[in-house]
MARTOR-568709 format. One record per atom (N, C-alpha, C, O, CB): y, z, x. Coordinates in steps of 0.1 Angstrom, whole numbers, plus 5000, padded with zeros to 4 digits. Glycine has a CB too. Layout:
% MARTOR-568709
YZX...
//
This chain:
% MARTOR-568709
525924479459524824559456525124669451526124729455524024589467524324729441524624869437524724979446523924979456523724909428525525069444525625159455524625299451524625399458527425199458523725269441522925379436522025409449521425329457522125339422521925549449521025609459519625629453519325679442521625759465518825579463517325599458516625669470516825639481516425439455515825789466515225869475516125919486517225969482514125799481515825899499516725959509517625839515518025849527515826019521518025749506518825639512520025689515520525769508518925519504520725649526522025669532523025629521522825519516522225589544524025709518525025669508526325599518527025659527525525829499526525459514527525389522528725379513528625389501527125259528529725359520531025359513531125219506531025109512532225389523531525239492531725099485533525079488534425169484531125109467533724959494535124929496535424829484534524769478535324859512536824829480537324749471537124619473537624569483538624769470536424529464536324389466535824329453535424409444535524359479535824229452535324129440533624139441533124099451535923939443532924189432531624209434530824209419531424239409531324339443529424159420528624159409527524249410526924269421528224019407527124309400525824379400524524309405524424179404525624419387523624359410522424269414521724199403521224099405521324339422521824259391521024209379521924089375521423979373520824319367523224119373523923989370523923869381524023749377525224029368523923909392523723789405522423729402522223609400523723869423521523809401520123739400519923669388519323559388518923839401520523719376520423619365521123509366520723409361520823669355522223519372523223379373522423299382522323179379524823399380521823349393520923239403519823189394519623069393520223319417519123269387517923219381518423109370517723009370517023329373519623129361520123039354520422909362520022799357521323099347520922899373521222799381519822729383519622619380521922839393518922799389517622739390517022679380516622569381516822819395516922749367516422689356516922569353516222469351516422769347518322569352519022459350518722339359518622219354520222489350518522359371518122239380516722199376516422079379518122269396515822269372514522209368514522159357513722069354513422299368515222209349515422129334516021989335515521899328516422219325517021989344517621849347516521749353516421629350518721859358515921809361514621709366513821669356513521549355513721759377513221779348512121749339512821639329512021549326511621889331514021639323514521579314514621419320514321319314515721649309515121409332515221279340513821219339513721109334515621299356512721289344511521229344510821209328510221099325510521319353511021299320510321299307511221159298510521089291510421459299512521149301513221049295512720899297512820799290514521079298512120899312511920799317510320779321509920729331512720799327509620829311508120849313507520719316506620719325507420909302507720609309507320499312507120449326506220389331508120429306508320489332508320449348507320539357507320509369509720469354506720629352505720729360504420679355504220629344505920899358503520709365501820689362501120829366501420889376501020559373500320879357499320979361498220939366497420869360498921059351498220969379496820899387495620959381494620899383496820919404495621079375494721159374494021129358492921089356495221299377494921169349494621159335494821019328494320979317495621259328495620959335495920809329496520809314496720699309494420729327496920919307497420919295498920929294499420989284496821009288499420879301501020869298501620989304500921069311501320869282502921029304503821139307504321219296505121159289504921089315504021339292504321419282505421509289505721509301503121479276505921589280507021669286506521769296507021799307507821749274505121829291504321909301504121849315504221909326503121929296503821709315503621649326504921639333505021659345502921519324506021609326507521589335507721729340508121739352509021529326507621839331507721979338507122009350507722039360507322089331505721979349504721999360505221909372505221959384503221959356505621799371505921689383507221749388507321759401506221519378508421809379509521839383509221979393509821999403510521859371508322059389508022179395507622159409508122209419507022239388506422079409505822039422506721989432506622019444504821939420507721879425508421819434509621889439509921889451508821689429510421959431511522049434511122169446511822209455512122109420509922219443509622309453508822239466508222319474508722409446508722119469508422029477506922049480506522049491509222029488506022079468504422099471504121949471503721899482503422189459504321859460504121729459502621699461502221649471505021659468501821729449500421699450500021549450498921509455499821759438501021459444501021299442500221249432499821129432500721229455499721359422498921289410499821239400499321179390498021389402501021259399502021179391503121139402503721219409502621269379503121009401504120919408505120829401504720769390503520849416506420799406507220689400506620549405506120539417509020699405506520449396506120329401507220229401507320149409504920289393508020239390509120129387510220159397510420279400509720109371510920049401511720069412512920149409513520219417512119949417513320149395514420209392514220389390515120469391514820129378512820399389512420519389512520569404513220659406511120529383512020519412512320559426513720589430513920689437512020459433514520489427515920489428516520609422517420669428516420369423516020649410516620789404516020909411516721009411516120809388514720909418514320999425515121029438515321139442513120969427515620909445516220909458517620969456518221029465516220759463518220939443519720959443519921099433521021159433520620819436518821149425519221259416518121359420518521469421519321219400516721329421515821429422515921499433515921619434514721389419515921409444516121459458517321579460517121699464516621319467518721529456519721629456519221749447519521859452521021569452518721739435518321869430517421939437517522069438517921859418516421889443515521959452516222019463515822139467514421869457517021959469517822019480518822139475518922239481518721909487519322129465520122249459519222369456519622479458520922209445518122339451517022439445516722499459516822619460515522359436516322439468515922499482517122589488516922709493515622379493518322519487519422599492519722739486519922849493520522529490519622719470519622839462518522959466518823079467519422799449517222899468516222989470516423059483516523179483515022929469516622969494516723009506518023119509517823229515516822889514519223079501520523149503520223289497520623389502521923069494519323309485519023419479518423509487518723629486518523399469517523459494516323519502517323589515517323709516515023379507518023519522518923549533519823669528519923779534519823429537520423629517521523729514520823869510521423979512522523669502519923869504519123989501518724059514518724179514517923949492518323999526517924039539519124089546519024199553517323939548520424019544521424069552522424149547523124209554522123979557522424149534523524229528523524369531524624419534523524229512522324459532522424579537522924599550523824679553521224639536522324519559522924519574524324489572525024569579522224399584525124399564526524389565527224499560528324529564526924269559526524559550527124689544527424789555528524829557526124769533526324819562526224909572527124889583527624979589524824919576527424769585528524739597529924779590530724859596528524579602530124729578531524759572531424919570532524969573531824669557530524979567530625129565531025189579531825279580529225179559530325149592530525199605531925189608532525289613529725149616532525049607533825009609534825109602535725159608533924869605534525119589535325189580535525329586536625379587534825189564534325409590534125539593535125559606535825659608532525569594534925469613535725469627537325469625538025519634535225339635537625409614539125409611539725519605540925539605539325299603538625599598539325719591539825829598538925889605538425769581540925849599541725959605542825999595543425919588542225909618542926139596544126219587544026139573545126099568545926199596543026109566542926039552542626149543542226249547541825919551542826119530542726189518541426169510541026069506543726149508540726279510539526269501539626319488540126429486538426349507539326249477539726289465538326309458537826199455540726179458537426429454536326439448536426429434537126509428535826539452535926339428535926329412536926239406538126269407536126469405536626119401537426029396537626019383537525909377536925919400537826139375538026099362539426089357540125999362537426199355540026159346541326169344542326249355543326209359541326229331541826339358542626429367542326359383543326349390541926599366541326329386541226269399541926139400542526119411539926239403541926049389542625939391544125959390544825889396542025839383544726039382546026069383546626139396547726129400546226149373545526199401545926239415546026149426546826169435544926319419545226039424545225919434546425849432547125809441544025829433547025829416548125749414549425829418550425759421548125719399549325969419550626039421550826009438551825979443550526209416549526039445549426019461550125889463551125879470547826029468549625789459550225639464551825629458552525559464549225489458552225689447553525679444554325779454555525759457553725699429553725869458554525939467554325879484554725939494553926099466553825749484553825679496552525679503552625609513554825739504551425729499550125749506549625599503549625549492549025879501549125519515548325389513547125419508546425519510548125309527546825309498545425299492544325309503543225359500545325169484544425259515543425239526543225389531542225419537543925119539544225479530543925619534543325719524543525839526545225679539542725669514542225759505540825699501540525589498543225769492540025809501538525769497538125869486538525989487537425769510537425829476536825889465535325909466534625819470537225819453535026029460533526069461533426099445534126179439533126209473532326029440532126059424530426039424529825969433533025919412529826109414528426099412528125989400527025979395527826239408529325919395529025799385529425669388530625659392529625829372528525569387528825449392530025369385530625279390527525379392530225419373531425359366532725409373533725349374531525399350532525539377533925579385534025519398535225489403533925739389532825479404533125419417533725279417534525229424531825419424533125209405533825089400535125079398535824989404533425059389535625189389537025209388537925239400539125199400537225309379537325289411538225349422538425219430539425189436537425479432537125129430537225009437538224889432538824819439536024949438538124889417539224829411540624859414541524769415538924839399540824989415542025039418542525019432543625079434542025159414541824959442542024939454541725049464542225049475543124899455540825149460540525259468538925259471538125219463541025379462538525309484537325319489536525409482537225489476537425349503535325419479534625499471533125519478532625449486534625439457532525659473531225679477530525749466530925849461531125769490529425679463528625739452527725859456527025859466527725619445527825949449526826089453527326199450528426199446526426109468526526319452526826459449527726519460527326529472525426539448528926549456530026609466529426739472529826769483531426639458528626799467528226929471527326899483526927009488527627009460526826779488525626779498526626729510527426639511524226659493526426819519526826829531526726689539527726669546526126939537525826599540525626479545526526369537527126279543524126459545526526389525527526289520529026319522529726229523527326269505529426449524530826489528531026439545532126399549530926669526530126439551530326379564530426229565531226179573529226419572529626159556529726029556531225989551531625879556528625969547532026059543533326049539534326099549535526119547533626119527533726119562534626179573535426319566536626329568535926049578534926379561535826509557536226569566537326619564535326599549535426599580535826679591537126609596537626669605534526709601537626489592538826459600540026419589541026369592538626329610539526449576540626449567541626559568541426669573540026449554542826519563544126609563544426679548544926789546545526509566543926599539543926669527542626639519542026529521545226629520542226729509541126709501541426759488542026859486539826769507541026689479541326729463539926729456539026639457542526609456540026849449538326859444538626859429539126959424537327009450538426759423538726759404537526729400537326609396539826649396536426839399535126809391535226859378536126949375533926859398534226819367534126879356533527019354533727089344533626789350532827079366532327189364532827279376532927239388530727179363533227409371533827499381532827549391533227569403534527609374531527579389530427619399530227499409529927519420528927649391530427369404530427269413531527259422531427229434530227159408532827279417533827289425533827389436534227359447534827299418533527519435533127619441532327579453532727599464532627689433530927529448530127499459530627359469530327349481528727469451531227269462531827169470532827239481532727219493532627059461533827329476534527379484534027449496534427429507535227449477533127549492532527599504531827529515531927559527531627669500531227409509530627309520531927239526531827219538529627189514532827199520533927129527534627229538535027189548535027069517534827369535535327449545534327479557534627529567535827579539533127429554532327459568532427349576532327359588530727479567532827219570532727099579534327099584534627059595532026959569535227129575536627119580537427239578538027239567537326999573537627329586538327459584539927449582540527549578538027549596540527349586541927329588542527249575543627289571542127239602541727149566542427049559543127159548542727279546541226919552544127089542544627149529543727109518543726989515546027119526542827199511542027179502542627219488542927339486540927229505542827139478543327159464542227139454541627029451544527059462542027259448540927239438541527269422542427339419539627339441540827209414541127199401539827279394538627249396541327049396540327379385539227459379539627459363540827449361539027609387538727479353539027479342539427629336540327649328537927409336538627739341538827839338539627959347539227989359537727859334540728029342541328099351540528229360540828269371542328139343539628259352538728379361537928339370537228419376537828459353537928189374537328139384538228119397537728079407536528039379539528129394540628099405540128199416539928139426542328139400539928339417539528429427538528359437538628349449538828549421537328299428536128269434536528129443536028109454534928239421537228069438537527939443538627969455538627899465538127839431539428049455540328089468539428159476539528129488541728199465538428249473537628299484536728189491536428199503536628409478536328079484535527969489536327889500535627819508535127879478537627909501538327829510539427739505540027669512537427759516539727749493540727659487542127699493542527809493540727679471542727609496544227649500545227669487546127759486544827519509544927579478545727619463544727579452543827499454547227519460544927649440544127629429545027589416546127639414543127759426544527489410545227469397544327469385543327399385545927339398544827549377544127569365544427489354545427509347544227699361543527389351543827289341544127339327545127309321542627189340543227419321543427459309544627559306545127579295542227509305544927629319546127719319547427629319548327659312546127829331547327539327548527459328548827379315550027359311548227369339547827359309548027259296548527359285549527339277546527179290547827479285548327579277549727619277550427639267547627679280550227639291551727669292552527559288553527589281552127699306552327429290553027319286553027329271554127299265552327189292551927359264552127379249552827479245553327459234551127389242553027589250553727699247555227679249556127719242553127809253555527609260556827569264557427459254558627459250556827519277556427369251556927279240557227329227558127289220555927179239556427439224556627499211557627579212558127609201555527579205558227629221559527709225560727629222561627669214559627759240560627509229561727419227561027269233560527249244563027469236561027189222560527069226561126979238560426899245560526989216562426999241563026949251562526999263562426919273564326959251562227129264561827199276560527149280560427129292561827339274559627139272558327089273558626939278558226909290557527099260559326839271559426719275559926709290559626619298560226659266560926809292561426799309560326839317560126759326562726899313559426949315558426989324557526859326557226829338557627109317557126789314556226669315556826549322556126469327555826629301558126539322558726429327558526479343558226389351560326399321558726599348558626619361557126609367556926599380559326739364556226619358554826609362554426449362553326409367554026699353555226369356554726229352555526119363556726109362555226199334554926059370555525959377555925829372555525789361554825939386556825749380557425609375558725599369559425499369556525559367559125729361560325709354560925869352560225969354560125619339562225859349562725999348562726059360563025999370561926089338562426199361562626269372561326299377560326309370563326389369561126319391559926359397560126479409561226499414559226229403559026539412559126639422558626599434557526529434558426759418559326629446558826549459559026639470560026719470559626399461558326629480558426709491558626639503557526579507557326789492559626619512559926549523560526669535560626789534561226419519560626589545561226649560562726629559563326529555560526549574563326759563564726759561565426669571565026669582565326889562566426589566567026479577567826559586568326669584567926349569568026489598568926559607570226589604570826689608568926489619570926489595572026499590572326619579573426649575572226379586571326669575571026779565571026929572571227039566569626759558570826909584570527049591571827119592572827059596569827019607571827249588573227319591573927319577574927389576574127239602573427249565574027249553573227329546572027349548574127129547574127389533573227439522572427349515572827229514573927509513571327399510570427309502571327249489570927159482569127399497572427309485573027259475573927119479574227039471573927379469574127109490575026989496574126879498574626779502575927029511572726879496572126759497572326639486572226659473570626799498572626529490573126439478572126369472571226319479574226339482572126339460571226269452570026339449569026279445570926139458569926489451568526529449568726689447569526749454567526489464568126739440568326899437567326969443566226979438568226939423567727049455566627119464566127239455567027319452567127179481564827269452564327409444563527489454563227599451563327379429563227439467562427509475562527459490562627339491561127499470562327529501562427509513561027559521560727679520563627579517560427489526559027529533559427559547559527459554557927419531559527689552559827709566558727789573558427899570561227789567558127719584557127809590555927829583555227929584557627919593555827719573554427739565554627819553553627829545553227809574555827869551556227979541557227899530558327839533556928129549556627909517557627849508558727959503558328079499556927779495559827919504561027989499561827929489562327819490561728009509562028009477562727939464564327909469564727979478562728049449565027819462566227799464567227909464568427889469566527689456567028029458567928139456567728239467568428339468567628199443566728209476566328319488567428289496567928179498564728299497567928429502569028419511568628359526569428329534569728559512567428359527566828319541567028179543566928149555565428349543567128079533567427959533568727909528568927799523566427899526569728009531571227959528571527829536572427759532572328079531571027799547571327689555569927609559568927669563572027739567570127499558568627409563568527399576569527349582568527259557567527429582567127429597566127309600565327259592566427569600566427279613565527169619564027209617563627319619565827159635563027109612561727129608561427179595560327189591561227189617562527219588562327249574561827149565562127029567563527289568560927179555560427069545561227109532561227219528558727049542561827009525562627039513561626989500560926879501564126949515561627069491561127029478562327019468563127109466560027129472562126889463563526849457563026799443561826759440564426719465564026809434563826709422564826589422566026609423563926789408564226479421564826359422564726249411564026259401564326319433565326159412565126049401563925969407563825929419566525939399562925949396561725879400562025729403562725659396560725889389561325679415561325559419560525479409559625529402560925539433560825339409560125249399558725249400558225239412560625109401557825269390556425239394555925139400556325029397555725239384554925139410554225039415553424979405552625049399553625069426553524839403552324789393551024789399550024769392552524639389550924819411549424799417548824959414547624989415549524759437549625039411549225189408548725199393549625209385550525289410547725209390547125219376547625349368547725469373545425209378547725309356548125439347546925519344545825459342548825399333547025669342546025749340545225709326545825699315546525879341543925699327543225649314542525789309542425899316541925519317542225759297541625879289540025859292539625749292541925889272539325979295537925979300537125989283535925989282537626129312
//
């Protein structure tokens, strides 16, 4: 069933699964029903001499055959047209009756599914919400949002621990196809954020097309969850202070970032290619943040094997590799490293162009 919101309907989570739209499903079932009716009509029409019209007495036309099949397959059975030949009655027993049963099963099945689907979705939604703890909420599933999800998954975050919020049905379908749960609706609405269990999330990524919407969403998020790490993408640099005042932990300026990459590429194509390599997962180099291993405690950052330490997070503060206070790695430090990228997971989709 489509997750479109109508009126004050509650937004339920759309979980990854194979699904058809209501229109396609109804069309499919309607075609099956029409096929069953047509098959019955042809059987009666082609064998019209074996039937008798007890009212008109003028033989069996195609309209008569369609009428007989309609009243028979729906179990109405007026009795004005009846099979009289033995073979016609046999055909009714072995062909028409199974068609009638199949039609009724299709009709009843469709009715029951319509009545129960919303109930089953509500149950799945309730179970999903109860399991959501320390998860990641990604608001906006365009190019930036999808790339963020792909990066998170390459860094080891399970798809089941990520939920997407977007106002476009196509984006919800894309998220489900990528194996991620999603909720359709306006991310600036408090009730919808609560349905995504934002209050229990550990990370929230805001990647909307408009900066004003991103600011409003950040303000609402901070009201619900004062402690989560909130990363917000904005288009214009002048909006960065507003987003920070709204409660963002960190802000990424998309236009400025692209501009810096363009400038670096103009200065030196290899320099720009290296920076892009660091930002692209799946091959070449990648940037990663991890907990310091016990065997690394007491060692200088340069002694780390297989990786290059470029920063140390100690006590919640980032210190660059050249800072004298991080000459030795201590217990509890988190290391920001440049390392060889792990092979890309085939289940993680490549970013698409919007």
